[in-house]
N, C-alpha and C positions, 0 to 999 in steps of 0.2 A: 504494500500500500504506500503510495507516494506521500511525502510530508509536504506541508506548506513552507514556503520560503520564510526563514527566520526561526523555525522551530529547532530544538537541539538535535544534532546528528547522532547517529549510532557511532560509538567510538571505533576508530581505526578502520573505517570503511570510506571509500571514495564517496563524495557527495556530488551528485550530478543534477543539474537544473533542467527542468522541462517546462515549456509553455503549454498549458492545457487547452490550446486552440486546435481546431481541425488541421491547420497547416502543419502541425508537428506529428500528426498521425503516421505519415510514412517513415519517419525516423525512429519512432519508439514502438510502432505496432508489433514488431516481432518480439521485442523485449517484453511488452505487456502480456503477450501470449505464451511466454516461456519458450519460444522457438529459438531465440538468441539469448544466451546468458550474459548478464551484465552484473558483475560483482560490485554493486554500488547501491547507495541509497538514492532514490529518485526524489527530487524536491520540486514540487509544482509552484509556479508563480507567474504572474503577468510579467511582460518584459522588464518594466522598471524595477519590479521586486527582485528579479534575478540579477539585473544589472547591479543593484545595491548589494545583494548578497555576495556577488563576485568581488565588488570593490571592497567589501568588509572582510574578505577572506573566509566567508562562511560556506562557500562552495569551492570545489576543486576544479570541476569542469562544468560548463553550462552553455546553452544557447543564450546569446545576449543580443541586444540591439546592435546593429552595425556601428552606430555612433558610440556605443560604450567602448568598443575596441579603440576607436580613434581618440576618445577622450583620455585614455590611459594606456596607450600601446606598450609602454615600458613594463607594465604589470603582467601582460598576457602573451600567450602564444596561440596563434590561430590553428585550429585543427584542419589539416588539408582535406580538400574535396568534400566539404560539408558546409552547406549554407541553405538559406531559404531565399530564393530569388525568382524573378520573372523577366521575361523578354517581351514586354508588352503589357496588356491588362493583367492586374493581379487579382481583381474582384473583391478583395477583402480590405482594401485601404481606399476609402472614398471620401471626397469632399462633396457634401450635399449643400446646395445653395439655392436661395430664393431669387438671386440675381446673378448675372455673369460674374465670374471671378474677378475680372478686370474692373468691375464696378464696386468692389468691396473695400476700396481705399478708405481708411479711417473707421471701418465698421468692426464690430466684435465678431470673431470667429471662434467657436468652441473647439478646443483641441484636446487630444488625448493626454491623460495623466500617466498612461501606461505604456506608451511607445515613443521613445526618444527619436528613433529613426524616421517615423512617419511625420512627426512634427518638424524635424529638420528639413526633410524633403519638401514639405508643404511650404516652409519659409523660403526655400530656394526658388520654388515655382512661382510664388507670389512676386519675389524680387526680380526674377529674370525672364519669366514667361508672361505672366499676367500683368506685371508692372503696377502692382498695387501694394499698399502698406496697411493691412488690417491690424487690429489689436488681437493677439491670441489670448483667449480666456481658458484656463485649464478647466476641464470638465470630464464627463463620463463618455468615452468613445465607444463603449460597448452597449449603449442604449439601443434597443430594437423596437421600442414602443412608438409606432408611427403616430398614434393618437396623441401621445404626449408632446410630440413635436409641434402640433398645431398651436399650443399655448406658449411655445418657446419664442421669446422676443428676438433671438439672434437670427441673423440672415443666413448664416452658414455654420456647419459643424463638420468636423472630421469624425468619421465612423470607421472603426477597424475591427478585424477579427471575425468571429462567428456572427456578430451582430450585423456586419456589412453583408454577409451572405444571406441572412434572413431578409434584410431590407431590399435586396435586389432579386430575391426569389419570389415567394408568394406575395410579399408586400410591395412589389415593384410599382404597381399602379398607384397605390396610395402614396408612396414616396415621391413619385413623379408629380403627383397633384400638389403636394406640399412643397417639394423642392425640385423644381423643373430642371435645374442645372446640376448634373452629377458628373464629377470628374474622378476618373480612376487614376490614382497617382502613378501606378506602374506604367500605364499607357502614356500619361503626360511626360514622364521622364524619357521614355523611348522616343516619343515624338520630338522632344527637345534635343536629346543627345545622340540618338541612334544606338544606344547601349542598353544592355540588361541592367536591372537594378537589384542590388542585394539588400534585403531588409534585415536579415539576421545571420549571424555567424556563430560557430561554436568555438569556444576558447578554453584554454587551461591556464591556471595560475602558473607563472614561471617557477614558483616555489614548489609546485607539485612534482614528485619524482617522475622522470620521463617514462620509466617502464610502466608505472601505474596509469599515467595519462594515455600511453599508447594502447594499453589493454582496453580502456574505455573507448578510445577512438575506434579501435578495431571492432568492438561490439556495436557501436553506433553505425559504422559503415555497413556491417553485415545486416543489421536491422533495416537500414535505409534501403539496401539493395532488395531485401525481401519485400519491403513496403512498396517499392516501385513496381515490382512484379505482381502485387496484389492490390492495386488501387481500387478495383471494383469492390473488394471486401471492405476496405477502409472507407470507401464512399458510402456503403450501406451502414456502417457504424456511425459515420458522421451524420447521415440522414436521421438515424434513430436518436441521436443526441440533440440535434438542432431543429429538426422538423423540416429542413430544406430537402426537396426531392433528391433521391440518390443520383439521378442523372446530372443534376446541377452540381452536386458535390463531386462527382467524378470529373466533370468539366473543370471544376476549380482545381482539384488536386493535379489533374493532368497538365494544367497550365503553369504549374510551379516547377522549379528546378531545384534539386537538392544537392547539386555539386558545386564546385568552385573552380571552374575552368578558366582559361585565358580570357574569354569574353566577359565572364563574370568579374574577374579581377580588374579588367579594364573599366567596367562600370563602377566597381567599388572604389578604385583609386580616383576616378573622375569625381565621384561624390565627395570623397575626402578632400580632394584638391579644392573643390568649390567651398567646402566648409572651412578649410584653412584660410582661404582668401577672405571669407566673411568674418573671420575671427571667432568662429564657433568652436573649433577644436585646435589643439596645438599641432604643429607640423610633426610628422613622424614617418615610420616605415612599417611595412608588413613583415612580421616575423612569424614563422610557422614552427609547430612542434616537429622536432627532428625525427627522421626515420630511424627505426631500430637498427 
């Protein structure tokens, strides 16, 4: 049974973070089913909770927001060939707006408290693509109650994760009625740069023994490979949890990439380059967990 981020770990076991969103199913599905062994305690948390747990040294290995690696690259090592990315629409990171994004200058935009990368990407898009300077207001990006949106005074909000899938699935018509302008941030990045976008990476603490980190990495890669081969099974699981039709869940999972190839690295470094220029993260380099 996974723990929540921040709860005491089992002594002398690796502590591995997991985001309990549908997009992580392909990486952890085989572990959850006992098909791939992972000698570690799994700790569940939203991205910002796992980011903080890694920063505090409370986890040994975790999936984190891409921005968390850039924020403190000297602390972490990237796990090779493991990420959550898209090369076009991502479907689960959306800006919902009552007016065009370029008309939101000076307006409040509700943004996620739980995803640093999505908020950072949204800031770049507003600055360089939509040419507007809204005020970001921290809020709940996992809200999927369309009826509640009608009373929301804000003209736009960022919605992420499983809630975004719900809002663009069965609730799509209601969302369009309330927020006629819907921007998929993965698609907007692709249109702007021509590159894939990496939302999340897996990292290990540099202080974690390499052999232990490599064992976890090997388990996650094996589980990821199983997951990619069984997306239909995972889509059915996702449908049962979210209520989104399994076909839509399969389309969503099939549109994500869980590797970290040269094109993904090009997109990741371009994202970091622009964040550095904006003064949002310090300049740094990519450092990977060494091979055994």
